[in-house]
C-alpha positions in Angstrom: 113.0 129.4 139.8 113.8 125.8 140.6 117.0 124.4 139.2 117.0 121.7 136.6 117.0 118.3 138.4 118.1 116.2 135.5 115.1 113.9 136.1 112.8 113.0 133.2 109.7 110.9 133.0 110.7 108.0 130.8 108.4 107.1 127.9 109.7 103.5 128.2 110.2 103.0 131.9 110.4 99.2 131.7 112.8 99.2 128.8 116.6 98.8 129.2 119.2 97.5 126.8 117.9 94.9 124.4 118.5 91.3 125.2 120.6 91.0 122.1 123.0 93.7 123.3 123.1 92.2 126.8 123.9 88.7 125.7 126.4 89.8 123.1 128.2 92.0 125.7 128.3 89.0 128.1 129.6 86.8 125.3 132.4 89.2 124.5 133.3 89.6 128.2 133.6 85.8 128.7 135.0 85.0 125.3 132.0 82.9 124.5 130.8 81.6 121.2 128.1 84.1 120.2 125.0 82.2 119.0 122.7 84.9 120.6 122.4 87.9 118.3 121.0 87.2 114.8 123.9 88.0 112.5 126.2 85.9 110.3 129.9 85.5 111.2 130.7 85.1 107.5 131.0 87.8 104.8 128.6 88.7 102.1 129.1 87.9 98.4 132.3 89.1 96.9 130.2 90.3 93.9 128.1 92.5 96.2 131.2 93.9 97.9 132.6 94.7 94.5 129.4 96.6 93.6 129.4 98.5 96.9 133.1 99.5 96.3 132.3 100.5 92.7 129.5 102.9 93.8 131.4 104.3 96.8 134.2 105.2 94.5 131.9 106.6 91.8 131.2 109.8 93.5 127.5 109.0 94.2 127.7 110.2 97.8 124.9 112.7 98.3 121.3 112.3 99.4 119.2 109.8 97.6 115.6 110.6 96.9 113.5 110.4 100.0 111.7 107.2 98.9 114.9 105.6 97.6 116.5 105.6 94.1 113.9 104.8 91.5 116.0 101.9 89.9 116.1 100.1 93.2 112.4 100.5 93.7 111.8 99.2 90.2 114.0 96.2 90.9 112.1 95.5 94.1 108.8 95.8 92.3 110.0 93.3 89.7 111.3 90.9 92.3 108.0 91.0 94.2 105.9 90.5 91.1 108.1 87.5 90.0 107.8 85.9 93.4 104.3 86.6 94.5 102.4 87.8 91.4 101.6 91.2 92.9 102.6 94.5 91.3 103.6 97.5 93.4 104.0 100.9 91.8 107.7 101.9 92.3 106.7 105.6 92.4 104.1 105.5 95.1 104.1 102.1 96.9 107.7 101.2 97.7 110.1 103.0 100.1 113.7 102.1 100.9 114.4 102.3 104.6 117.4 102.2 107.0 116.7 98.6 107.8 113.6 96.7 108.8 113.4 98.0 112.3 113.1 101.6 111.1 110.5 100.5 108.6 108.5 98.9 111.4 108.7 101.9 113.6 107.7 104.2 110.8 104.7 102.1 109.8 103.5 102.1 113.5 104.2 105.8 114.0 102.3 106.7 110.8 99.1 104.8 111.8 98.9 104.3 115.6 97.4 107.0 117.7 96.6 107.4 121.4 94.7 104.4 122.9 94.8 102.4 119.6 95.2 98.7 120.3 97.8 96.6 118.4 97.7 92.8 118.5 101.1 91.2 118.9 101.7 87.5 119.0 104.0 86.4 121.8 106.8 85.5 121.7 107.5 88.4 119.4 110.5 90.3 118.2 111.3 93.0 120.7 110.9 96.2 118.6 107.1 95.9 118.2 105.9 96.7 121.7 108.1 99.8 122.3 107.2 101.3 119.0 103.5 100.9 119.8 103.9 102.4 123.3 106.0 105.4 122.1 103.1 106.3 119.9 100.5 106.1 122.7 99.1 102.7 121.6 98.3 99.7 123.7 100.0 96.3 122.8 97.6 93.5 123.2 99.4 90.1 123.4 98.0 86.9 122.1 100.2 83.9 123.1 101.2 81.4 120.5 100.4 77.8 121.2 103.1 76.5 123.5 103.6 73.2 121.7 104.1 74.3 118.0 103.9 78.1 118.3 100.9 78.3 116.0 98.3 81.1 116.2 95.0 80.5 118.0 92.7 82.5 115.8 89.8 82.0 118.2 91.8 83.8 120.8 92.5 86.6 118.4 88.8 87.1 117.7 88.1 87.5 121.4 90.5 90.5 121.8 89.4 92.4 118.8 87.2 95.5 119.5 86.5 98.9 118.1 89.9 100.1 119.3 91.9 97.4 117.5 93.9 99.3 114.8 96.6 96.9 113.8 97.7 93.3 113.8 101.4 92.5 113.6 102.4 89.2 112.0 105.8 87.8 111.4 106.5 84.8 109.1 109.0 83.1 109.1 108.8 83.9 112.8 111.5 85.2 115.1 112.2 83.7 117.6 110.4 80.4 117.0 111.0 79.6 113.3 107.3 78.9 112.8 105.8 79.6 109.3 102.2 80.7 108.6 100.1 78.4 106.6 97.3 78.9 104.0 94.8 78.2 106.8 96.4 81.0 108.9 96.2 83.5 106.0 92.6 82.7 105.3 91.8 83.0 109.1 93.4 86.4 109.1 91.4 87.4 106.0 88.2 86.4 107.7 89.0 88.3 110.9 89.8 91.6 109.4 87.0 91.5 106.8 84.7 94.6 107.2 87.1 96.3 109.6 89.6 99.1 109.4 92.3 97.0 110.9 95.8 97.4 109.4 98.2 94.5 109.0 101.9 95.0 109.6 103.6 92.0 108.1 107.3 91.5 109.1 108.7 89.3 106.3 112.4 89.9 106.7 113.1 86.1 106.6 110.9 85.5 103.5 113.7 83.7 101.7 114.9 81.6 104.7 112.4 78.9 104.7 112.9 75.1 104.9 111.6 71.6 104.1 109.9 72.6 100.9 107.5 75.1 102.5 106.6 78.3 100.8 106.5 81.8 102.1 102.9 83.1 102.0 103.3 86.9 101.7 100.2 88.9 102.6 100.6 90.6 99.2 99.3 87.3 97.6 95.9 87.9 99.2 94.1 91.0 97.8 91.9 91.6 100.8 95.0 91.6 103.0 97.3 93.4 100.6 95.0 96.4 100.4 95.5 97.0 104.2 99.1 95.9 104.7 102.5 97.2 105.2 105.1 94.6 104.2 108.6 94.9 105.6 111.7 93.2 104.1 115.4 93.3 104.7 118.4 93.3 102.4 120.5 92.7 105.6 118.9 89.3 106.3 118.8 88.3 102.7 122.4 89.2 101.7 124.3 88.7 105.0 124.7 92.5 105.4 122.9 93.3 108.6 125.4 96.1 109.3 124.5 98.0 106.1 121.0 98.6 107.5 119.0 98.7 104.2 115.5 97.4 104.0 112.2 98.4 102.4 108.5 98.7 102.9 105.7 97.8 100.4 102.2 99.2 100.9 99.2 100.5 98.8 99.4 104.1 98.0 97.1 105.4 100.7 99.2 103.7 103.4 102.5 104.5 101.8 101.6 108.2 101.6 101.3 108.2 105.4 104.4 106.1 105.8 106.5 108.6 103.8 105.2 111.6 105.8 106.9 110.0 108.8 109.9 108.4 107.1 111.1 111.8 105.8 111.5 113.1 109.3 113.1 110.0 110.8 115.9 109.3 108.3 114.8 111.3 105.2 116.8 109.0 102.9 119.2 106.0 103.0 122.8 105.2 102.0 123.0 106.1 98.3 125.9 104.0 97.0 124.5 100.9 98.7 121.2 101.4 97.0 122.9 101.3 93.7 124.8 98.2 94.7 121.6 96.4 95.7 119.9 97.5 92.5 122.5 95.7 90.4 122.8 92.7 92.7 119.0 92.0 92.6 119.6 90.8 89.0 121.3 87.7 90.6 118.1 85.8 91.5 120.0 82.8 92.8 121.3 84.9 95.6 117.8 84.9 97.2 116.1 81.9 95.7 118.9 79.7 96.9 119.0 81.2 100.4 116.6 78.7 102.0 118.7 75.7 100.9 121.9 77.4 102.2 120.5 78.0 105.6 118.7 74.6 105.8 122.1 72.9 105.4 123.4 74.9 108.4 120.3 74.1 110.5 120.5 70.4 109.7 124.3 70.4 110.4 123.8 72.1 113.8 120.9 69.8 114.7 122.8 66.7 113.7 125.7 67.7 115.9 123.5 68.2 119.0 121.1 65.3 118.5 122.7 63.2 121.2 122.8 66.1 123.7 120.3 66.6 126.6 118.7 69.5 124.8 115.5 68.8 122.9 115.0 70.3 119.4 111.9 72.3 118.6 111.3 72.2 114.8 112.4 75.4 112.9 110.7 75.9 109.5 112.4 79.2 108.7 114.7 82.0 109.9 118.2 81.3 111.0 117.2 80.4 114.6 116.9 77.1 116.4 115.0 76.7 119.7 116.3 74.2 122.2 114.3 72.9 125.2 116.6 72.3 128.2 114.1 70.8 130.7 116.1 67.6 130.9 119.1 69.6 132.1 117.9 72.0 134.8 114.9 73.8 136.1 116.6 77.1 136.2 114.8 80.1 134.7 115.8 80.6 131.1 117.4 84.0 131.8 119.6 82.4 134.5 120.5 79.4 132.5 121.4 81.5 129.5 123.9 83.4 131.7 125.2 80.1 133.1 125.8 78.9 129.5 127.9 81.9 128.8 129.9 82.1 132.1 130.5 78.4 132.7 130.4 76.9 129.3 131.2 79.6 126.8 128.2 79.6 124.5 125.7 82.5 124.2 122.0 82.1 123.4 118.9 84.2 124.0 116.2 83.2 126.6 112.8 83.1 124.9 110.9 84.4 127.9 112.0 87.9 127.1 110.1 87.9 123.8 106.7 87.9 125.7 104.9 91.0 126.9 104.8 89.3 130.3 107.7 86.8 130.5 106.7 83.1 129.9 109.4 80.7 130.9 109.1 77.4 129.0 112.7 76.5 129.5 113.6 77.3 125.9 116.7 79.1 124.5 117.2 80.5 121.0 120.4 79.8 119.1 121.5 81.4 115.8 122.9 79.0 113.3 123.9 81.7 110.7 127.5 80.9 111.4 130.5 79.2 109.8 130.4 75.4 110.2 133.5 75.6 112.4 131.7 78.0 114.8 128.6 75.7 114.9 130.8 72.6 115.5 132.7 74.3 118.4 129.4 75.3 120.0 127.7 72.0 119.5 130.7 70.1 121.1 130.2 72.2 124.2 126.4 71.8 124.3 126.8 68.1 124.1 128.9 68.0 127.3 126.2 69.8 129.4 
């Protein structure tokens, strides 16, 4: 009998550590200001911390129900109805998850089978493609327009066929900060009409939107809502990315399949924190005022670098700002991002890595979810380059 060699056939042979882990590690090694990974460097609300402490000390430390505690699902349902006019049944159509990434993976696993095709818009957040491939599906990339990162819906029509099972959308969009418009939503409605295509709508930045624009959730459109998973994140909304609590909304038929998978990935999520978020959702200003809070940070950062050699690419949402560096160097974005860390002490993320096949437009992504002091230090450095 042959001995075990230790070799395995990788299910993700082209995947290594995520770009966020790589750049954050480099930033730490070189003591650089970390504007790469998308997390705040400030704490969450003292009120929310107090609620978390309250429930951690209350002895509520055992498994929550698989779908999440009912009071939290009811609070999510009320919030969704208040914002978008759409009512989800807390019993059957809302599930609390261990963050948005788990929810995305679960939705894909529940619905994508061998050789199913999934349309992804590039550049795209990096968890979509691996989840599709792990489930035997085929990612089909449609590149966003290079000037404004809008969707070319005619290009979408050309790649749809009888194997197309899902379209993944993300608005506000990571990494570009672009926001889908009414025209986009109507185009999507028209494309999926009379098909069995599922929509996975990543809406984790739904409250971080700028310049008077409105977030157009797919749940506002009945013909999209009936076929959509909507993913949201308490981490992004409440500055608690390390707590890893999010949720998924979907009509009952889809949610039933979602829960079949969810119960075998995590079963249930942190119980005390679910109670804390239940209470904190009563504070509407905490999410309705979030766009203004981050717009101030975006505007402050942009004003500080306006005289630099970087060119600003408009950001309408998220807490990311893209900077074009063509006036500085013709280095590949992956190389220039490393140079920025090692020689200048500022970490960013090269946008080329967000494509299925890298596209180097000489653009870097910077996170402005930071204290003003952090942004000012980073901007001072960027202006010297």
